[in-house]
BAFI-3210 file (N, C-alpha, C; in Angstrom, 3 decimals, decimal comma, padded with zeros to 6 digits):
// residues 318
n [1|2|3|4|5|6|7|8|9|10|11|12|13|14|15|16|17|18|19|20|21|22|23|24|25|26|27|28|29|30|31|32|33|34|35|36|37|38|39|40|41|42|43|44|45|46|47|48|49|50|51|52|53|54|55|56|57|58|59|60|61|62|63|64|65|66|67|68|69|70|71|72|73|74|75|76|77|78|79|80|81|82|83|84|85|86|87|88|89|90|91|92|93|94|95|96|97|98|99|100|101|102|103|104|105|106|107|108|109|110|111|112|113|114|115|116|117|118|119|120|121|122|123|124|125|126|127|128|129|130|131|132|133|134|135|136|137|138|139|140|141|142|143|144|145|146|147|148|149|150|151|152|153|154|155|156|157|158|159|160|161|162|163|164|165|166|167|168|169|170|171|172|173|174|175|176|177|178|179|180|181|182|183|184|185|186|187|188|189|190|191|192|193|194|195|196|197|198|199|200|201|202|203|204|205|206|207|208|209|210|211|212|213|214|215|216|217|218|219|220|221|222|223|224|225|226|227|228|229|230|231|232|233|234|235|236|237|238|239|240|241|242|243|244|245|246|247|248|249|250|251|252|253|254|255|256|257|258|259|260|261|262|263|264|265|266|267|268|269|270|271|272|273|274|275|276|277|278|279|280|281|282|283|284|285|286|287|288|289|290|291|292|293|294|295|296|297|298|299|300|301|302|303|304|305|306|307|308|309|310|311|312|313|314|315|316|317|318]
n.u [104,887|103,861|104,634|102,260|102,364|101,094|097,981|094,990|091,608|089,491|087,653|085,020|081,911|080,322|081,020|083,207|085,754|087,685|091,040|094,676|097,342|099,372|102,480|102,811|104,454|107,260|110,605|113,010|115,908|119,136|121,151|124,408|127,212|130,019|133,431|136,105|139,017|141,266|141,304|138,962|136,485|133,847|132,797|132,077|129,709|130,182|128,594|130,078|131,242|131,702|133,484|135,425|136,037|135,463|133,122|129,984|127,637|124,346|122,819|123,484|122,632|120,379|117,565|117,326|116,445|118,130|117,601|119,492|122,134|124,311|123,135|121,430|118,191|117,458|115,466|113,076|112,327|109,274|108,187|108,346|106,492|104,274|103,310|102,993|100,339|096,718|094,898|096,064|095,082|093,478|092,109|090,776|088,558|088,045|086,615|084,059|085,324|085,516|087,508|089,048|089,232|091,976|095,022|097,934|100,241|099,657|099,811|102,163|103,082|102,180|100,139|098,381|095,011|094,061|091,507|090,433|089,971|086,408|085,662|085,069|082,762|081,993|084,572|083,860|081,647|082,105|084,267|082,983|081,145|082,419|083,725|081,409|080,594|082,672|084,274|086,561|088,133|089,343|091,704|093,087|096,055|097,762|101,287|103,448|104,725|103,808|101,642|099,625|098,624|095,784|094,812|091,866|091,446|089,508|090,571|090,131|089,609|090,709|091,094|093,165|095,221|096,593|099,566|099,847|100,601|101,330|099,727|101,910|104,082|104,500|105,726|104,426|103,559|103,061|105,799|107,334|109,000|106,540|105,211|102,303|099,339|097,566|097,065|097,730|099,468|101,779|101,811|101,200|099,959|096,914|097,553|099,940|098,989|096,941|098,912|100,381|098,430|097,456|099,834|100,485|097,996|098,619|100,450|099,179|098,342|096,732|097,300|099,806|101,398|103,385|104,822|106,808|110,093|113,202|115,802|118,450|118,733|118,214|120,497|122,343|121,968|122,413|125,508|126,311|125,334|127,385|129,396|129,022|128,217|126,167|124,019|122,965|119,142|117,675|113,867|111,499|110,345|106,462|104,388|101,758|098,109|096,211|093,814|090,762|088,996|086,417|084,300|084,592|083,298|082,393|081,402|078,894|077,585|074,916|075,147|073,322|071,913|074,137|074,669|072,566|072,349|074,981|074,293|072,353|073,593|075,447|073,563|072,585|074,779|076,560|079,140|081,029|080,868|081,382|083,994|084,879|084,001|086,314|088,294|089,293|090,507|092,440|094,139|094,736|095,920|098,366|099,859|103,141|103,559|103,739|107,471|108,137|105,487|103,784|104,665|104,463|101,624|101,200|102,192|100,375|098,000|098,638|099,153|096,523|095,195|096,177|095,523|092,682|093,125|095,497|094,187|092,165|093,838|094,437|091,948|091,900|093,613|093,259]
n.v [079,486|082,159|082,631|083,272|086,449|086,800|084,932|085,050|086,935|088,550|090,696|092,553|094,496|091,736|089,881|087,761|087,155|084,842|085,174|085,429|087,230|088,188|089,752|092,423|094,119|093,814|093,795|095,388|096,117|095,381|093,476|094,114|091,775|091,979|091,224|090,307|091,428|090,090|087,479|087,126|086,130|086,223|089,023|089,527|090,625|091,039|090,704|092,720|093,266|096,879|097,904|095,644|094,570|092,155|088,988|088,888|086,265|085,262|084,850|086,602|088,589|091,629|093,826|097,015|100,703|103,954|106,675|108,689|110,589|107,581|106,188|104,008|102,065|099,250|096,068|093,777|090,823|090,050|092,466|093,813|091,935|093,017|095,122|094,750|094,155|092,586|091,043|089,010|087,456|088,493|091,565|093,979|095,933|099,345|101,425|103,157|105,312|108,005|107,047|108,999|110,916|110,575|111,538|110,986|110,405|109,524|106,608|103,841|100,761|098,533|095,578|091,856|090,992|087,455|085,689|083,040|078,864|078,670|081,230|083,233|084,104|086,403|087,899|089,165|090,387|092,090|093,718|094,327|096,426|098,404|099,074|100,375|102,253|103,740|104,154|103,296|101,037|101,487|100,052|098,018|096,169|093,339|092,075|090,202|091,257|093,793|096,412|097,650|100,373|100,665|100,406|098,825|098,487|098,489|097,104|096,594|092,982|092,043|092,735|095,378|095,546|098,181|099,510|101,772|105,125|106,266|109,124|110,419|110,299|111,465|114,534|117,774|119,326|122,213|122,940|124,386|126,555|127,178|128,546|131,236|129,616|131,963|132,451|135,401|136,955|136,769|137,675|135,928|135,926|136,381|135,437|134,055|131,903|130,746|129,757|128,124|126,296|125,225|124,121|121,982|119,922|119,260|117,577|115,658|112,703|108,985|107,522|104,867|102,549|100,727|101,932|103,038|102,223|100,407|102,125|101,779|099,889|097,771|098,528|097,850|094,705|093,931|094,318|093,001|090,185|089,569|089,050|086,951|083,283|081,006|079,244|077,174|076,864|076,763|075,795|076,705|074,743|074,704|075,621|073,518|074,832|077,444|075,975|076,712|078,389|077,775|079,722|081,444|083,457|081,649|080,497|079,747|080,749|082,480|085,640|087,832|088,131|088,362|090,629|092,418|092,448|093,531|096,027|096,882|096,735|098,622|100,550|100,617|101,352|103,749|104,929|107,033|106,342|104,011|103,805|104,763|102,871|101,375|102,108|102,219|099,396|099,515|101,028|098,817|097,058|097,872|098,674|097,712|094,244|092,975|091,422|088,368|087,727|086,955|084,944|082,816|082,703|082,106|079,600|077,967|078,558|076,902|074,495|073,638|073,774|071,838|069,579|067,997|067,322|065,040|063,266|062,422|061,238|059,407|057,880|056,908|055,551|053,104]
n.w [108,666|110,723|113,861|116,946|118,848|121,043|123,025|123,841|124,743|122,997|124,570|124,593|126,208|126,931|124,479|124,136|122,175|120,828|120,147|118,390|118,901|116,055|114,654|112,771|111,376|109,581|110,114|108,180|108,417|107,725|109,575|111,573|112,130|115,014|114,250|115,129|113,426|112,945|113,237|112,030|114,424|116,941|118,184|121,605|123,441|127,055|130,189|132,633|135,604|136,588|138,804|139,405|136,924|136,585|134,923|134,996|135,941|135,549|137,537|139,474|138,697|139,616|139,165|139,566|140,323|139,201|141,121|141,468|140,554|140,077|142,436|143,670|143,665|144,862|143,186|144,177|142,493|143,510|143,936|141,730|140,739|141,962|141,211|138,561|136,386|136,398|134,727|132,010|129,847|128,130|125,891|126,734|126,062|126,695|125,703|122,863|120,359|117,480|115,332|113,369|115,136|116,768|117,625|115,326|116,887|119,068|117,932|117,547|117,178|114,801|115,319|114,069|114,712|114,734|114,193|116,249|115,857|114,515|115,789|114,348|113,123|115,329|115,222|112,608|112,937|114,595|113,272|111,035|112,237|113,376|111,212|110,162|111,661|111,958|114,055|116,728|118,882|121,934|124,217|126,419|127,040|128,372|127,894|128,539|131,326|131,316|131,017|128,389|126,396|123,933|120,032|118,860|115,398|112,082|109,070|105,986|105,214|107,964|111,577|113,532|115,763|117,353|119,153|121,444|122,729|125,771|127,131|128,668|127,689|125,638|124,467|124,716|122,406|123,371|124,358|122,741|120,805|118,414|115,136|115,307|115,579|113,847|110,435|109,380|110,746|109,078|107,118|104,640|101,523|099,416|097,655|097,147|098,784|097,820|095,109|096,815|097,611|094,640|093,821|095,901|094,558|091,807|092,457|093,698|094,703|094,691|097,555|097,647|098,896|098,028|096,020|097,127|098,129|100,014|099,616|099,667|101,607|099,786|097,397|099,266|100,098|097,436|097,269|099,327|098,620|096,376|098,347|099,193|100,460|099,144|101,460|103,947|104,870|107,854|108,910|111,588|113,751|113,523|115,818|118,524|117,877|120,388|122,743|122,799|125,153|127,378|128,103|125,640|122,869|120,117|117,047|117,561|119,440|119,990|119,522|119,297|122,082|124,159|123,323|123,388|126,413|127,248|126,095|127,732|130,479|129,899|130,019|132,690|134,347|133,876|132,136|133,374|136,200|136,009|135,864|138,447|140,099|139,412|139,864|142,866|143,174|141,214|142,668|144,921|143,541|143,022|145,189|147,291|148,114|151,326|151,607|152,349|153,453|151,120|150,163|151,868|152,006|149,089|148,756|150,394|149,007|146,741|147,367|148,814|146,461|144,882|147,041|145,951|143,942|144,127|145,589|144,236|141,736|143,625|144,063|141,222|140,700|143,269]
ca.u [103,497|104,577|104,088|101,466|103,270|100,255|096,857|093,791|090,653|089,125|086,527|084,087|080,381|079,813|081,098|084,713|086,554|089,608|092,420|096,140|098,572|100,561|103,466|101,618|105,427|108,841|111,975|113,992|117,240|120,044|121,765|125,663|127,956|131,229|134,548|137,546|140,012|142,945|140,862|137,409|136,090|133,401|132,883|130,999|128,799|129,646|128,207|131,088|131,153|132,529|134,109|136,258|136,390|134,920|132,407|129,238|126,519|122,625|121,636|123,594|122,058|119,507|117,367|117,751|116,048|118,157|116,760|120,043|123,301|125,308|122,356|120,330|117,248|117,097|113,922|112,879|111,081|108,022|107,795|107,927|105,390|103,236|102,919|101,806|098,324|096,467|094,754|097,568|094,867|092,233|092,093|089,923|087,942|087,047|085,339|084,736|085,609|086,056|088,819|089,796|089,923|093,082|095,966|098,823|101,999|099,793|100,169|103,176|103,425|100,898|099,743|097,081|094,631|093,685|090,719|090,732|089,212|085,391|085,327|085,153|081,635|082,494|085,207|083,633|080,848|083,234|084,787|082,320|079,917|083,658|084,041|080,183|080,196|084,088|085,161|088,272|088,531|090,745|091,930|094,891|095,965|098,810|101,757|104,697|104,417|103,674|100,198|099,634|096,915|096,200|093,386|091,324|090,800|089,468|091,123|090,131|089,350|091,613|091,215|094,446|095,070|097,997|099,522|099,298|101,745|100,117|099,912|103,019|104,952|104,454|106,382|103,396|103,724|103,279|106,920|108,510|108,161|106,241|104,546|100,898|097,777|096,917|098,838|097,682|100,789|102,956|102,033|100,349|098,898|095,672|097,898|100,635|098,001|096,276|099,473|100,719|096,914|097,782|101,196|099,756|097,234|099,409|101,134|098,285|098,045|096,188|098,077|100,258|102,853|104,159|106,042|107,848|111,090|114,133|116,979|119,881|119,024|118,609|121,779|123,399|121,894|123,219|126,618|126,227|125,151|128,180|130,238|128,547|128,470|124,845|123,889|121,541|118,147|116,868|112,785|111,085|108,766|105,138|103,664|099,869|097,486|095,888|093,245|089,721|088,650|084,991|083,508|084,516|082,652|082,474|080,233|077,472|077,232|073,119|075,147|071,933|071,221|075,385|075,156|071,419|072,732|076,188|073,588|071,441|074,140|075,742|072,772|072,483|076,106|077,737|080,590|082,107|080,448|081,566|085,751|084,897|084,225|087,118|089,848|090,225|090,881|093,633|095,128|095,315|097,272|099,741|099,965|103,719|102,865|105,577|108,251|108,004|103,977|103,085|105,378|103,670|100,329|101,446|102,554|099,495|096,824|098,898|098,950|095,209|094,404|096,764|095,384|091,890|093,852|096,120|092,677|091,456|094,431|094,425|091,010|091,560|094,746|091,944]
ca.v [080,686|083,192|082,207|084,347|086,962|086,470|084,260|085,626|086,523|090,528|091,556|094,146|094,089|090,448|089,082|087,507|086,597|084,337|085,634|085,391|088,572|088,707|090,441|093,522|094,621|092,894|094,803|094,835|096,629|094,641|093,832|093,122|091,221|092,979|090,584|090,298|091,794|089,579|085,920|086,851|085,488|086,633|089,941|089,066|091,494|090,391|091,590|092,944|094,330|097,938|098,264|094,648|093,958|090,383|089,128|088,470|085,472|086,022|084,759|087,004|090,386|092,126|095,266|098,357|102,216|104,737|107,749|110,171|109,951|107,027|106,346|102,996|101,069|097,160|095,732|092,429|089,974|090,011|094,025|094,236|091,406|093,582|096,187|094,395|094,144|091,279|090,149|088,597|086,784|089,756|092,448|094,840|097,095|100,065|102,446|103,042|106,447|108,138|106,963|110,143|111,693|109,875|111,913|110,093|110,472|108,045|105,141|103,016|099,652|097,440|094,345|091,808|089,863|086,755|084,733|081,640|078,535|078,725|082,656|084,241|085,208|087,377|088,931|089,524|090,757|093,699|094,343|095,350|097,182|098,861|100,150|101,416|103,063|104,476|103,940|102,353|100,885|102,205|098,974|097,788|094,551|093,314|091,448|089,656|092,230|095,157|096,911|098,600|100,894|100,089|100,729|098,166|099,211|097,707|097,480|095,533|092,054|092,249|093,522|095,543|096,201|099,346|099,606|103,378|105,996|107,033|110,545|111,145|109,581|112,389|115,756|118,468|120,736|123,870|123,411|124,150|127,536|127,178|129,939|131,428|129,425|132,922|133,051|136,919|137,686|136,375|138,446|135,569|136,522|135,208|134,634|133,021|130,403|129,842|129,140|126,729|124,692|124,358|123,144|120,387|119,566|119,132|116,705|114,783|110,901|108,104|106,776|103,198|102,188|099,838|103,308|104,173|101,402|101,121|102,192|102,346|098,394|097,175|098,481|097,025|093,428|093,704|094,589|091,466|089,129|089,467|088,723|085,815|082,190|080,146|078,675|075,912|077,267|075,860|075,763|076,380|073,426|075,324|075,498|073,532|076,435|077,036|075,555|077,833|078,738|077,596|080,833|081,907|083,340|080,806|080,989|079,213|081,709|083,839|087,429|088,957|088,082|089,019|092,111|092,980|092,251|094,476|097,382|096,891|096,544|100,053|101,580|101,123|101,636|104,760|105,421|107,397|104,932|102,293|104,155|105,372|101,814|100,253|103,108|101,412|097,879|099,102|101,294|098,339|096,318|098,827|099,043|097,013|093,664|092,247|090,632|087,564|086,986|086,501|083,780|081,561|082,373|081,397|077,667|077,867|078,556|076,086|073,185|073,708|073,624|070,427|068,156|067,567|066,141|064,034|062,810|061,527|060,576|058,000|056,998|056,316|053,939|052,344]
ca.w [109,518|111,942|115,632|117,496|120,126|122,458|122,409|124,206|123,813|122,794|125,015|124,664|126,808|127,743|123,947|124,287|120,693|120,840|118,775|118,624|118,588|115,378|113,894|111,728|110,790|109,250|110,251|107,599|108,537|107,792|111,480|111,891|113,583|114,949|114,636|114,981|111,779|112,923|112,665|111,628|115,400|116,522|119,195|122,526|124,866|127,979|131,330|133,714|136,698|136,524|139,609|139,414|135,388|136,346|134,458|135,942|135,679|135,234|138,605|140,403|138,226|139,759|138,647|140,736|139,658|139,597|141,738|141,111|139,856|140,883|143,914|143,047|144,563|144,279|143,290|144,230|141,967|143,879|143,935|140,144|140,270|142,797|140,411|137,388|136,129|137,038|133,384|131,057|128,849|127,226|125,498|127,438|125,315|127,527|125,167|121,058|120,084|116,400|114,968|113,215|116,705|117,428|117,119|114,990|117,287|119,791|117,649|117,784|116,409|114,326|115,171|113,441|115,265|113,875|115,269|116,549|114,806|115,070|116,198|113,184|113,845|116,152|114,791|111,775|113,696|115,236|112,109|110,122|112,981|113,471|109,366|109,067|112,009|111,765|115,718|116,993|120,032|123,047|125,122|127,343|126,598|129,427|127,642|129,732|132,840|131,266|130,250|126,957|125,927|121,917|119,554|118,046|114,030|110,731|107,757|105,153|106,067|109,253|112,668|113,731|117,415|117,496|120,306|121,391|123,982|126,904|127,314|129,595|126,886|124,387|124,750|124,980|121,554|123,768|125,234|121,747|119,899|116,841|114,622|115,629|114,560|112,291|109,136|109,184|111,224|108,863|105,771|103,786|100,177|098,828|095,891|097,510|099,564|096,239|094,412|096,977|097,441|093,458|093,551|096,370|093,970|090,938|093,131|094,120|093,899|095,155|098,304|097,095|099,801|096,830|095,233|098,241|098,794|101,095|098,290|100,603|101,864|098,265|097,441|100,227|099,962|096,447|097,611|100,285|097,533|095,865|098,824|100,349|099,759|099,916|103,095|104,144|105,834|108,779|108,977|112,219|113,593|113,924|117,444|118,309|118,059|121,212|122,541|122,867|126,114|127,601|127,543|124,655|121,883|118,654|115,907|117,896|120,285|120,397|119,659|120,024|123,463|124,496|122,645|124,612|127,319|127,123|126,092|128,521|131,538|129,942|130,354|134,164|134,712|133,585|132,173|134,698|137,473|136,536|136,162|139,729|140,419|139,332|140,276|143,561|142,662|140,505|143,772|145,551|142,829|142,929|146,322|147,399|149,085|151,617|150,682|153,138|153,453|149,531|149,360|151,817|151,227|147,680|148,937|150,923|148,351|145,647|148,232|148,962|145,276|144,825|147,634|145,496|142,466|144,736|146,193|142,457|141,315|144,376|143,569|140,402|141,327|143,433]
c.u [104,448|104,016|103,555|102,372|102,708|098,776|096,134|092,670|090,231|087,776|085,921|082,522|080,557|080,549|082,648|085,000|087,925|090,003|093,815|096,710|099,684|101,297|102,604|103,350|106,943|109,788|112,883|115,303|117,710|121,286|123,496|126,060|129,716|132,049|135,545|138,687|140,923|142,444|139,233|136,395|134,860|133,256|131,475|130,734|129,329|128,945|129,241|131,157|131,774|133,502|135,647|137,070|135,739|133,539|131,110|127,837|125,164|122,261|122,351|123,429|120,833|118,860|116,999|117,114|117,401|117,897|117,766|121,194|124,638|124,604|121,238|119,490|117,081|115,425|113,820|112,200|109,567|107,570|107,418|106,293|104,180|102,146|102,647|100,784|098,279|096,225|095,497|096,426|093,690|093,058|091,009|089,719|087,097|086,309|085,841|084,809|085,949|087,263|089,933|090,119|091,581|094,063|097,290|100,025|101,050|099,871|101,660|103,906|102,301|100,890|098,175|096,388|094,074|092,789|090,856|089,670|087,959|085,024|085,180|083,770|081,595|083,337|084,726|082,494|081,308|083,808|084,381|081,202|081,277|083,933|082,509|080,472|081,471|084,583|085,728|087,555|089,161|090,552|093,279|094,655|097,757|099,866|103,623|103,987|104,120|102,417|100,535|098,459|097,299|094,935|093,183|090,609|090,570|090,304|091,035|089,736|089,883|091,027|092,914|094,261|097,323|098,658|099,909|101,032|100,281|100,666|101,353|103,945|105,457|105,168|105,190|104,165|103,964|104,829|107,962|107,747|107,753|105,272|102,977|099,971|097,273|097,887|099,042|099,289|102,352|103,228|101,671|099,671|098,237|095,946|098,787|100,140|097,281|097,653|099,957|099,595|097,118|098,933|100,897|098,656|097,342|100,167|100,530|098,426|097,683|097,204|098,791|101,368|103,903|105,045|107,167|108,978|112,266|115,251|117,697|119,933|119,159|120,090|122,862|123,450|122,670|125,057|127,323|126,196|126,202|129,515|130,258|128,308|126,507|125,100|122,515|120,263|117,022|115,429|112,372|109,758|107,710|104,879|101,932|099,515|097,047|094,376|091,882|089,110|086,710|084,116|083,675|083,413|082,262|081,452|079,260|077,265|076,303|074,278|074,686|071,835|073,109|075,041|074,082|071,919|073,637|075,627|072,802|072,490|075,332|074,912|072,977|073,080|076,607|078,765|081,492|082,334|081,335|083,521|085,632|085,375|085,075|088,767|090,321|090,934|092,581|094,919|095,797|096,058|098,148|100,427|101,400|103,517|104,030|105,860|108,174|106,663|103,357|103,210|104,430|102,337|099,778|101,478|101,290|098,142|097,195|098,557|097,529|094,929|095,119|096,027|093,802|092,580|094,620|094,712|092,393|091,860|094,752|093,136|091,010|092,796|094,348|091,171]
c.v [080,989|082,446|083,437|084,980|086,306|085,837|084,299|085,861|088,703|090,349|093,257|093,914|092,370|089,681|089,409|086,523|085,836|084,714|085,379|086,731|088,064|089,538|091,506|094,432|093,922|094,163|094,389|095,754|095,515|095,086|093,066|092,678|092,224|091,483|090,581|090,526|090,704|087,636|085,743|086,133|086,455|087,186|089,822|090,388|090,775|091,415|092,038|093,736|095,592|098,577|096,785|094,377|092,490|090,164|088,569|087,506|086,210|086,152|085,746|088,919|090,364|093,592|095,903|099,773|103,240|106,042|109,103|109,688|109,114|106,285|105,253|102,498|099,913|096,639|093,885|091,772|090,509|091,858|094,519|093,370|092,294|094,720|095,594|093,862|092,702|090,414|090,006|088,100|087,722|090,843|093,204|095,898|098,357|101,315|102,166|104,594|107,195|108,052|108,040|111,125|111,334|110,775|111,286|110,363|109,664|106,739|104,933|102,217|098,604|095,944|093,859|090,846|088,880|085,805|083,487|080,525|078,470|079,826|083,440|084,789|086,488|088,307|089,293|090,512|092,617|094,239|095,641|096,387|098,792|099,859|101,000|102,435|104,628|104,720|103,297|102,229|101,179|100,697|099,051|096,072|094,354|091,678|091,075|090,462|093,417|095,287|098,139|099,105|100,874|100,347|099,402|098,623|098,268|098,475|096,611|094,284|091,746|093,270|093,733|096,118|096,953|099,707|101,392|103,662|106,216|108,413|111,178|110,763|110,397|113,740|116,818|119,427|121,609|123,749|123,680|125,748|127,462|128,926|129,896|130,395|130,138|133,276|134,790|137,411|137,694|136,978|137,574|135,976|135,723|134,325|133,312|131,354|129,776|129,029|127,647|125,240|124,353|123,969|121,859|119,731|118,724|117,600|115,863|113,616|109,698|107,062|104,918|103,287|101,616|100,852|103,204|102,330|101,905|101,062|101,409|099,959|097,717|097,210|097,603|095,426|092,864|093,528|093,103|090,864|088,557|089,116|087,020|084,201|081,364|079,169|077,786|076,841|075,878|076,359|075,423|075,815|074,874|074,468|075,091|074,972|076,356|076,881|076,983|077,753|078,390|078,750|081,290|081,888|082,932|081,266|080,403|079,667|082,861|085,383|088,328|089,104|088,515|090,028|093,290|093,010|093,386|095,918|097,821|097,641|098,054|101,012|102,049|101,359|102,379|104,478|105,526|106,821|103,903|102,590|104,353|104,386|100,941|100,769|102,328|099,978|098,361|099,742|099,986|097,198|096,780|098,550|097,218|095,751|092,996|091,227|088,999|086,793|086,492|085,161|082,587|081,626|082,042|079,949|077,484|077,078|076,834|074,503|072,845|073,372|071,984|069,404|067,615|066,619|065,394|062,743|061,684|061,011|059,122|057,113|056,187|055,019|052,861|051,838]
c.w [110,158|113,150|115,882|118,687|121,096|121,981|123,804|124,206|123,968|123,293|124,978|125,076|127,400|125,809|124,461|122,785|120,964|120,011|119,354|118,031|117,397|114,749|112,589|110,984|110,881|109,273|108,812|107,044|108,654|109,298|110,626|112,383|113,600|115,239|114,344|113,587|112,233|112,939|111,874|112,980|115,869|118,470|120,358|123,003|125,932|129,234|132,827|134,502|136,998|137,504|139,877|138,060|135,310|135,421|135,154|135,251|135,979|136,971|139,868|140,191|138,727|139,714|139,925|139,658|140,016|139,579|141,368|140,498|141,125|142,129|142,774|144,458|144,035|144,474|143,115|143,100|142,427|144,105|142,478|140,202|140,797|141,828|139,044|137,050|136,396|135,516|132,414|129,402|127,764|127,254|125,960|126,424|126,442|127,437|123,784|120,786|118,356|116,201|114,302|114,244|117,034|116,779|116,389|116,221|118,250|119,303|117,066|117,206|116,476|114,525|114,196|114,324|114,327|115,243|115,552|115,683|115,917|115,905|115,418|112,645|114,299|115,807|113,065|112,227|113,948|114,066|111,567|110,827|113,591|112,033|109,539|110,610|112,433|113,422|115,502|118,635|121,196|124,198|126,072|127,130|127,793|128,699|128,317|130,949|132,735|130,513|129,417|126,539|124,182|121,535|118,749|116,759|113,249|109,780|107,017|105,955|107,565|110,406|113,180|115,077|117,167|118,696|120,596|122,812|124,747|126,776|127,914|128,703|125,954|125,017|124,020|124,235|121,927|124,398|123,828|121,131|118,650|116,860|114,939|114,615|112,861|111,423|108,912|109,114|110,286|107,336|104,317|103,114|099,973|097,984|096,078|098,304|098,295|096,030|095,237|097,350|095,758|093,208|094,594|095,553|093,125|091,577|093,637|093,942|095,103|096,483|098,159|097,837|098,573|096,062|096,140|098,933|099,306|099,836|099,063|100,948|100,675|097,660|098,032|100,303|098,299|096,314|098,594|099,462|096,770|096,891|099,899|099,400|100,005|101,158|103,529|105,178|106,855|109,081|110,408|112,729|114,290|115,839|117,235|118,664|119,890|121,395|123,112|123,798|126,072|127,187|126,393|124,065|120,354|117,941|116,428|118,772|120,056|120,450|120,019|121,729|123,899|123,845|123,457|126,140|127,709|127,093|127,419|130,088|131,470|130,367|131,971|134,747|133,501|132,988|133,230|135,641|137,407|136,277|137,969|140,656|140,530|139,647|141,618|143,427|142,034|141,593|144,381|144,902|143,230|144,074|146,759|148,338|149,789|151,414|150,888|152,637|152,580|149,314|150,527|152,251|149,826|147,609|149,328|150,274|147,377|146,362|148,762|147,649|144,837|145,252|146,886|144,658|143,492|145,029|144,842|141,839|142,271|144,143|142,610|140,310|141,836|142,398]
res [m|a|r|p|i|w|s|g|t|l|s|f|g|l|l|n|i|p|v|s|l|m|a|g|e|r|r|t|d|l|s|f|r|m|l|d|s|r|n|n|a|r|v|r|y|e|r|v|n|a|d|t|g|d|e|v|p|w|k|d|i|v|k|a|y|e|y|d|k|d|s|y|v|v|l|e|p|e|d|i|q|a|a|a|p|e|s|r|d|s|i|d|v|d|t|f|v|d|a|c|d|i|s|p|q|y|f|e|k|p|y|v|l|v|p|a|k|k|a|e|k|g|y|v|l|l|r|e|a|l|t|r|t|g|k|a|g|i|a|r|v|v|i|r|t|r|e|h|l|c|a|v|m|p|r|g|e|a|l|l|l|i|m|m|r|f|p|q|e|l|v|d|i|s|e|y|t|l|p|e|a|d|a|k|g|f|r|i|t|d|k|e|q|a|f|s|e|q|l|i|e|t|m|a|a|p|w|d|p|s|q|y|t|d|d|f|r|e|r|l|q|m|v|i|r|k|r|m|e|a|n|g|v|v|e|k|q|e|d|a|e|s|p|v|g|e|n|a|a|t|n|v|v|d|f|m|e|l|l|q|q|s|i|d|r|n|r|r|t|p|a|r|k|a|a|a|t|k|a|p|a|k|k|a|a|a|e|p|a|p|k|k|a|p|r|k|a|a|t|k|k|t|a|a|k|k|a|p|a|k|k|s|a|a|r|k|r|a]
***
């Protein structure tokens, strides 16, 4: 059984559906190790100081941004943490758009959303609503410390979460010299156009991905099988399932009430005003905090939180 990459809730309106994010692709590339041909010993990659040639231990490695050739600014862990988004356990759907309007170059990597136990009703409700309306949910999710843009889309019995590229990650096609949209300037005749369309029709077939295989990989595997000896397989232990949150939308939740409240709230607060309200919060989160002050504040907060726990433990002992 595959392990979840991330667990949390899929949120739209007031509905929160507990889900796990599972891999939606399987890498089939054959990876190779580098060996020393003299004794077949592994060749290691080492972290070496470019000036001294000495190996650098992990504890002495820091992250830095190269803003110019051989010019760096070193970032402390708290600097990166200050810029990181706060929400890490929720896929927050901002809006729903027509799925056909999303240009294919925005799609990057597929995942499968799997509902938690007793959360199937909310999952099916969203899946069927997206299927019937032809919409896709545009959302944001934080995995580790990075925020990703993503699309929630139905596919058969599943809800897929497809990682997307931000617009600034794409090259504007206007930067390239391309033929103009008007085909008349290229003297394409009606007969040429008709024949090209006819050729496409004769080669047309239903999409069947099973017809396409990685032939090079299969041939290479045959070569490897001839050279390899059978080895034992070590099975990985499965992790326990994540507990469902208290406010999660399980099968016993009154979905009609939550949906009605979400619709009423969106009517009272237009999307543009809501976006304008959220903008200052994002700015504030992006401002770097002082280096030493946050640590002291965090220490005081954790101390304040732990004090009641100690009292309750003392009462139990008494």
